[in-house]
KEGUMAR-441440 format. One record per residue: residue in three letters; residue number from 1; x, y, z of N, C-alpha, C, CB in turn. Coordinates in steps of 0.001 Angstrom, whole numbers. Glycine has a CB too. Layout:
<rs>
R   type   seq      n_xx      n_yy      n_zz     ca_xx     ca_yy     ca_zz      c_xx      c_yy      c_zz     cb_xx     cb_yy     cb_zz
R    ALA   NUM         X         Y         Z         X         Y         Z         X         Y         Z         X         Y         Z
...
</rs>
This chain:
<rs>
R   type   seq      n_xx      n_yy      n_zz     ca_xx     ca_yy     ca_zz      c_xx      c_yy      c_zz     cb_xx     cb_yy     cb_zz
R    MET     1       837     -1319        34       -87       -31       -14       803      1230        98     -1212       -17      1245
R    SER     2       648      2162      -738      1540      3397      -768       599      4612      -310      2206      3662     -2340
R    ILE     3      1364      5373       377       884      6653      1178      1246      7776       246      1634      6865      2721
R    ARG     4       137      8487       -60       489      9955      -858       767     10866       294      -869     10662     -1882
R    LEU     5      1972     11447       262      2119     12580      1298      1775     14036       793      3601     12601      1809
R    SER     6      1525     14176      -498      1241     15413      -959       267     15378     -2119      2452     16064     -1302
R    ARG     7      -535     16376     -2160     -1399     16411     -3473      -769     17348     -4235     -2932     16790     -3322
R    PHE     8       286     18063     -3812      1003     19053     -4832      1990     18473     -5657      1699     20171     -4153
R    PRO     9      2116     18901     -6840      2993     18295     -7815      4417     18649     -7322      2695     18820     -9320
R    VAL    10      5454     17769     -7700      6862     17919     -7064      7395     19425     -7426      7963     16695     -7696
R    ALA    11      7019     19766     -8515      7467     21130     -9084      7079     22335     -7935      6618     21425    -10652
R    ALA    12      6005     22212     -7312      5593     23243     -6523      6132     23321     -5072      4232     23191     -6517
R    VAL    13      7003     22116     -4690      7734     22069     -3397      8605     23157     -3233      8503     20868     -3239
R    PRO    14      9380     23467     -4119     10321     24597     -3817      9627     25863     -3590     11303     24801     -4919
R    LEU    15      8441     26069     -4250      7744     27456     -4060      7026     27307     -2685      6608     27845     -5338
R    LEU    16      6591     26295     -2215      6064     26139      -856      7078     26275       160      5418     24861      -683
R    LEU    17      8349     25776        78      9373     26071      1009      9839     27329      1049     10379     25329       846
R    ALA    18      9831     28173      -164     10344     29515      -260      9252     30298       574     10530     30043     -1854
R    ALA    19      8066     30105       363      6996     30756      1067      7062     30715      2653      5734     30131       608
R    CYS    20      7268     29414      3036      7469     29053      4414      8532     29860      5075      7797     27635      4521
R    GLN    21      9737     29807      4364     10962     30443      4800     10744     32052      4888     12151     30053      3770
R    ALA    22     10234     32574      3845      9904     34008      3822      8985     34303      4979      9243     34427      2471
R    ARG    23      8061     33672      5325      7119     34074      6348      7784     33861      7658      5791     33300      6260
R    SER    24      8636     32907      7832      9397     32904      9207     10460     33791      9309      9965     31616      9537
R    SER    25     11055     34385      8246     12157     35464      8273     11415     36982      8426     13113     35365      6764
R    ALA    26     10240     36982      8340      9685     38376      8276      9517     38771      9774      8230     38464      7422
R    THR    27      9640     40086     10019      9819     40549     11478      8387     40594     12016     10589     42062     11624
R    PRO    28      8295     39707     13085      6824     39736     13847      6521     41148     14295      6773     38740     15243
R    ARG    29      5121     41289     14336      4599     42567     14565      5082     43125     16062      3000     42472     14416
R    ASP    30      5267     42021     16839      5673     42531     18292      7063     42744     18529      5262     41585     19351
R    ALA    31      7913     42412     17497      9285     42671     17451      9562     44192     17121      9923     41739     16431
R    ARG    32      8826     44831     16383      9087     46324     16000      9245     47132     17163      7957     46948     15167
R    ALA    33     10095     48013     17256     10194     48853     18240     10003     50396     17863     11424     48585     18820
R    TYR    34      9345     51317     18720      9191     52653     18238     10720     53174     18302      8080     53555     19166
R    VAL    35     11019     54060     17396     12238     54682     17343     12164     56151     17858     12738     54605     15964
R    PRO    36     12627     56486     19089     12325     57979     19525     12832     59035     18521     13022     58303     20942
R    GLN    37     12088     60118     18581     12380     61117     17574     12590     62284     18373     11282     61313     16493
R    THR    38     13241     63375     17585     13517     64597     18212     12371     65543     17412     15209     65070     18033
R    ARG    39     11596     66123     18463     10457     66974     17972     10862     68449     18373      8970     66510     18655
R    HIS    40     10620     69335     17414     10901     70771     17742      9523     71368     17944     11750     71559     16568
R    ILE    41      9383     71925     19202      7848     72647     19527      8001     73995     19986      6955     71888     20734
R    THR    42      7361     74948     19546      7268     76139     19918      6214     76444     20843      7210     76829     18915
R    VAL    43      6309     77071     21826      5234     77451     22871      5455     78876     23088      5323     76627     24288
R    THR    44      4262     79712     23050      4362     81113     23386      3541     81356     24392      4089     81997     22349
R    THR    45      3744     82412     25355      3113     82849     26291      2061     84071     25670      4149     83239     27339
R    VAL    46       806     83817     26053      -179     84709     25238      -973     85385     26452     -1259     83775     24094
R    PRO    47     -1189     86752     26358     -1983     87459     27275     -3554     87444     26934     -1453     88865     27326
R    LEU    48     -4409     86854     27769     -5776     86850     27622     -6535     87923     28136     -6233     85793     28117
R    LEU    49     -6573     88202     29436     -7131     89325     29945     -6027     89936     31043     -8582     88949     30561
R    VAL    50     -5462     91061     30655     -4424     91609     31390     -4595     93113     31588     -3161     91301     30736
R    LYS    51     -4169     93771     32772     -4482     95179     33044     -4241     96061     32039     -3826     95647     34099
R    GLU    52     -3281     95731     30956     -3063     96619     30012     -4239     96812     28972     -1872     96239     29406
R    GLN    53     -5184     95720     28969     -6205     95922     28050     -7323     96728     28634     -6681     94655     27561
R    GLN    54     -7226     97312     29771     -8423     98070     30351     -8915     99311     29396     -7997     98662     31844
R    THR    55     -7866     99905     28545     -8456    100917     27639     -9132    100632     26594     -7660    101648     27192
R    VAL    56     -8872     99288     26104     -9478     98721     25011    -10745     98063     25432     -8580     97799     24347
R    LEU    57    -10669     97383     26557    -11969     96638     27070    -12507     97174     28377    -11688     95096     27295
R    PRO    58    -13130     98309     28369    -13519     99050     29666    -14033     98118     30711    -14617    100126     29404
R    PHE    59    -14742     97078     30512    -15256     96123     31526    -14221     95601     32297    -15985     95019     30953
R    LEU    60    -12898     95563     31952    -11914     95254     32705    -11598     96088     33914    -10942     95183     31944
R    LYS    61    -11927     97217     33877    -11541     98228     34964    -12036     97709     36223    -12124     99681     34725
R    GLU    62    -13528     97420     36336    -14038     96774     37583    -13375     95385     37817    -15607     96607     37503
R    ASP    63    -13030     94608     36929    -12620     93158     37155    -11266     93222     37747    -12610     92262     35802
R    PHE    64    -10380     94146     37460     -9071     94494     38047     -8991     95256     39251     -8353     95171     37164
R    ALA    65    -10057     95980     39507    -10178     96808     40630    -10204     96028     41944    -11375     97625     40489
R    LYS    66     -9938     96687     42963     -9825     95913     44344    -11239     95256     44598     -9409     96983     45673
R    GLY    67    -11104     94040     45008    -12243     93185     45098    -12963     92681     43789    -13180     93878     45880
R    GLY    68    -12327     93175     42680    -13012     92533     41453    -12528     91124     41380    -12682     93306     40051
R    ILE    69    -13122     90611     40290    -12873     88870     40032    -11421     88819     39666    -13881     88075     38617
R    LEU    70    -10838     89767     38943     -9461     89542     38576     -8327     90393     39463     -9357     89907     37056
R    ASP    71     -8871     90737     40687     -7930     91553     41628     -6684     90640     41813     -8657     91928     43155
R    GLY    72     -5647     91203     41603     -4412     90432     41844     -3960     89408     40890     -4527     89797     43032
R    LYS    73     -4829     89320     39793     -4568     88237     38822     -4308     88852     37424     -5790     87222     38769
R    GLU    74     -3760     88185     36552     -3939     88326     35043     -4129     87051     34504     -2771     88985     34328
R    VAL    75     -4830     87003     33325     -5094     85765     32590     -4111     85563     31306     -6616     85789     32127
R    TYR    76     -3044     84714     31686     -2280     84231     30441     -2593     82972     30080      -866     84249     30577
R    ALA    77     -1884     82564     28866     -2114     81208     28571      -915     80785     27882     -3365     80965     27771
R    PHE    78      -641     79567     27517       204     79031     26883      -267     78439     25489       723     78185     27714
R    SER    79       321     78719     24253      -102     78392     23194       966     77596     22318      -596     79512     22667
R    PRO    80       775     76294     22067      -383     75469     22413      -512     75047     23949      -316     74219     21556
R    SER    81     -1553     74677     24476     -1694     74261     25785     -1613     72801     25930     -2896     74741     26311
R    THR    82     -1640     72036     24937     -1493     70509     24990      -531     70269     23907     -2901     69649     24770
R    ILE    83       536     69432     24415      1572     69029     23554      1554     67532     23700      2955     69688     23895
R    THR    84      1674     66727     22561      1703     65278     22609      2808     64790     21901       511     64676     22094
R    VAL    85      3784     63880     22638      4895     63220     22261      4790     61861     22605      6014     63779     22780
R    VAL    86      6052     61234     22303      5990     59575     22477      7109     59423     23633      6451     58559     20863
R    GLU    87      6891     58483     24453      8066     57962     25345      9354     57866     24861      7842     56717     25788
R    GLY    88     10244     58461     25320     11602     58374     24792     11977     59498     23799     11775     57046     24121
R    ASP    89     11028     60392     23322     11251     61373     22410     12083     62526     23100      9919     61839     21844
R    THR    90     12957     63226     22383     13625     64300     22714     12633     65493     22351     14998     64315     22013
R    VAL    91     12454     66499     23104     11666     67533     22700     12563     68815     22829     10352     67579     23529
R    ARG    92     12771     69586     21634     13520     70785     21540     12527     71863     21556     14410     70836     20313
R    PHE    93     12429     72450     22782     11487     73603     23005     12015     74846     22728     11015     73669     24319
R    THR    94     11271     75693     22008     11502     77081     21750     10400     77836     22654     11384     77417     20122
R    LEU    95     10557     78317     23589      9793     78987     24529      9811     80679     24329     10353     78532     25933
R    ILE    96      8815     81255     23882      8827     82602     23487      7865     83438     24387      8456     82700     22016
R    ASN    97      8442     84365     24905      7628     85300     25900      7890     86698     25357      8129     85182     27563
R    PRO    98      6774     87130     24558      6872     88325     23808      6482     89684     24707      5918     88151     22548
R    GLU    99      6072     89290     25999      5442     90298     26850      6515     90957     27687      4339     89676     27754
R    ASP   100      6116     91897     28411      6844     92529     29300      6746     91933     30961      6390     93965     29123
R    ASP   101      6067     90911     30974      5965     90164     32500      6838     88987     32392      4342     89607     32976
R    ASP   102      7415     88551     33567      8071     87395     33693      7111     86084     33766      8916     87547     34873
R    HIS   103      7524     85075     33131      6810     83900     33190      7764     82723     33432      6014     83736     31950
R    SER   104      7329     81456     33474      8082     80221     33388      7209     79061     32880      8674     79880     34751
R    PHE   105      8062     78179     32666      7394     76796     32129      7997     75771     33078      7773     76384     30426
R    VAL   106      6869     75244     33746      7334     74125     34607      6634     72961     34770      7501     74514     35779
R    LEU   107      7279     71771     34415      6731     70514     34290      7257     69796     35739      7248     69765     32821
R    PRO   108      6657     68663     36127      7032     68160     37514      8593     67994     37696      6320     66742     37781
R    ASP   109      9285     67713     36630     10625     67466     36869     11631     68384     35980     10843     65996     36625
R    PHE   110     10997     69523     35606     11746     70370     34785     11130     71823     34887     11759     69815     33325
R    ALA   111     12046     72917     34912     11537     74227     35047     12625     75246     34219     11373     74581     36704
R    VAL   112     11895     76150     33486     12647     77015     32927     11966     78622     32934     12914     76418     31558
R    ALA   113     12939     79405     33372     12516     80806     33400     12435     81460     32037     13442     81587     34249
R    LEU   114     11252     82267     32053     11056     82764     30489     11022     84372     30719      9431     82118     29649
R    PRO   115     12260     84991     30561     12350     86462     30892     11505     87182     29777     13953     87012     30921
R    PRO   116     11144     88470     30160     10366     89223     29245     11029     89436     27881     10050     90507     29850
R    GLN   117     10229     89299     26806     10667     89714     25413     11816     88998     25103     10950     91190     25249
R    LYS   118     11828     87601     25405     12971     86772     25086     12527     85475     24554     13845     86565     26271
R    SER   119     13219     84723     23682     12990     83480     23288     14161     82526     23953     12927     83469     21729
R    THR   120     13630     81400     24545     14597     80586     25255     14541     79092     24529     14215     80546     26918
R    ASP   121     15639     78546     24279     15636     77368     23674     16185     76284     24888     16553     77477     22295
R    THR   122     15344     75256     24868     15850     74059     25946     15537     72805     25420     15152     74099     27431
R    THR   123     15963     71675     26127     15631     70380     25606     15160     69651     26840     16849     69656     24857
R    TYR   124     14071     68715     26326     13489     67819     27599     13327     66572     26811     11909     68374     28411
R    VAL   125     13606     65396     27537     13393     64134     27361     12180     63504     28020     14477     63553     27719
R    ALA   126     11062     62978     27245      9906     62429     27777     10353     60997     28066      8656     62557     26814
R    ARG   127     10675     60722     29337     11234     59467     29844     10096     58470     30032     12010     59690     31189
R    ARG   128      8816     58739     30448      7913     57851     30722      6522     58380     30288      8011     57512     32109
R    ALA   129      5674     57319     29930      4297     57680     29387      3389     58372     30497      3553     56332     28844
R    GLY   130      2567     59091     30285      1611     59776     31068      1179     61097     30681      2058     59864     32285
R    ILE   131       266     61670     31590      -142     63199     31312       555     63946     32332     -1780     63535     31400
R    PHE   132      1275     64968     31808      1930     65949     32972      1613     67280     32638      3567     65875     33124
R    PRO   133      1158     67752     33963       735     69201     33710      1981     70146     33689      -301     69702     34862
R    PHE   134      1910     71228     33013      2857     72282     33059      2175     73567     33414      3580     72401     31764
R    VAL   135      2718     74528     33998      2317     75789     34548      3271     76901     34287      2123     75660     35964
R    CYS   136      2809     78074     34609      3622     79301     34939      3697     79305     36465      2954     80704     34354
R    ALA   137      4982     79426     37037      4921     79408     38411      4698     80749     39091      6087     78828     38873
R    VAL   138      4455     81803     38355      4135     83106     38813      2746     83070     39537      4145     84101     37620
R    GLN   139      2687     83365     40740      1607     82938     41440       300     83734     40958      1904     83102     42925
R    SER   140       324     84887     40457      -753     85818     39989     -1207     85088     38603      -168     87486     39769
R    HIS   141      -492     84298     37903      -854     83735     36800     -1380     82340     36895       153     83811     36001
R    LEU   142     -1583     81796     38263     -2266     80485     38497     -3592     80675     38858     -1636     79674     39523
R    PRO   143     -4560     79788     38646     -4197     78585     38049     -4547     78629     36323     -5027     77392     38879
R    MET   144     -4758     79915     35801     -5156     79954     34449     -3940     79356     33520     -5548     81473     34072
R    MET   145     -2825     79768     33887     -1634     79654     32814     -1083     78189     33035      -324     80878     33066
R    SER   146     -1756     77195     32312     -1286     75870     32603     -1540     75058     31219     -2088     75220     33935
R    GLY   147     -1128     73913     31148     -1407     73067     30043      -980     71504     30462      -585     73638     28724
R    GLN   148      -903     70701     29313      -422     69367     29574       452     68868     28459     -1564     68434     29785
R    LEU   149      1247     68049     28955      2291     67259     28076      1741     65978     28238      3911     67320     28522
R    VAL   150      1270     65452     26962       841     64066     26940      2050     63089     26322      -545     63978     26042
R    VAL   151      2456     62262     27121      3440     61260     26617      2804     60047     26345      4540     61004     27544
R    LEU   152      2789     59625     24990      2075     58237     24627      3191     57267     24972      1550     58065     22928
R    SER   153      2686     56090     25203      3869     54869     25385      4079     54409     24050      3429     53480     26378
R    ALA   154      5501     54084     24212      6166     53755     22677      5386     52312     22508      8224     53586     22605
R    ALA   155      4975     51624     23274      4340     50131     23095      2910     50568     22308      4022     49189     24825
R    ALA   156      2336     51635     22571      1060     51842     21888      1294     52324     20429       192     52876     22676
R    MET   157      2569     52865     20155      2830     53449     18666      3180     52298     17798      4083     54575     18583
R    THR   158      3578     51180     18475      4137     50109     17421      2999     48891     17468      5849     49476     17904
R    GLY   159      2075     49011     18267       844     47870     18424      1356     46707     19053       181     47353     16999
R    THR   160      2367     46935     19888      2922     45934     20880      2024     46208     22236      4672     46175     21145
R    GLY   161      2142     45400     23075      1660     45432     24445       223     45258     24560      2022     46659     25085
R    ASP   162      -234     45506     25687     -1670     45347     25947     -2491     46554     25404     -1908     45183     27473
R    ALA   163     -1761     47684     24966     -2609     48859     24475     -3430     48511     23286     -1733     50068     24104
R    ASN   164     -3014     47531     22697     -3886     47261     21446     -4715     45923     21367     -2970     47266     20229
R    ARG   165     -4630     45464     22545     -5315     44108     22742     -6632     44184     23252     -4579     43244     23650
R    THR   166     -7515     43189     22841     -8958     43335     23485     -8662     42621     25021    -10335     42401     22444
R    PRO   167     -9698     42784     25900     -9549     42184     27159     -9282     40783     27118    -10651     42401     27925
R    ALA   168     -9954     40146     26182     -9823     38561     25931     -8325     38238     25697    -10729     38036     24557
R    GLN   169     -7709     39065     24789     -6386     38704     24224     -5387     39046     25503     -6018     39630     22737
R    ALA   170     -5658     40025     26327     -4669     40501     27329     -4531     39283     28365     -5181     41946     28078
R    LYS   171     -5659     38439     28385     -5521     37523     29542     -4554     36473     29161     -6876     36889     29974
</rs>
């Protein structure tokens, strides 16, 4: 009795072997790694409601007056106020303060003074994933002058890890 091992013609065997070898040498999806990048980001301090605008916006006189809603405060912002990078990225910040007030740019592990009418270049490495608040540490600019640095996980960028798995796949 003879046993037939394959229904494929003998000529097709090299093609099947080549296809199997190509598939096994391909880089599996989980083996790809995110390559950190250097990102250039410009952040500017922006006055929204400040004492100097009282002549243009007369309602501000009452707001900035003693006992007014903005007494002792000024409303500044960072533009942009949300910055998104990936874990491991190097961020080359250009921080611009076109105003005559002092400001600062403060993350939980990083602080830069922003002198009036100056541009400041600095570098920050996003070491871990998460959402990190940044603020101006000048007391009269808080809590309005704030933003967030969103650091995405490198695994989420490559499709590896639990970030892209369904709950059933993660078990």
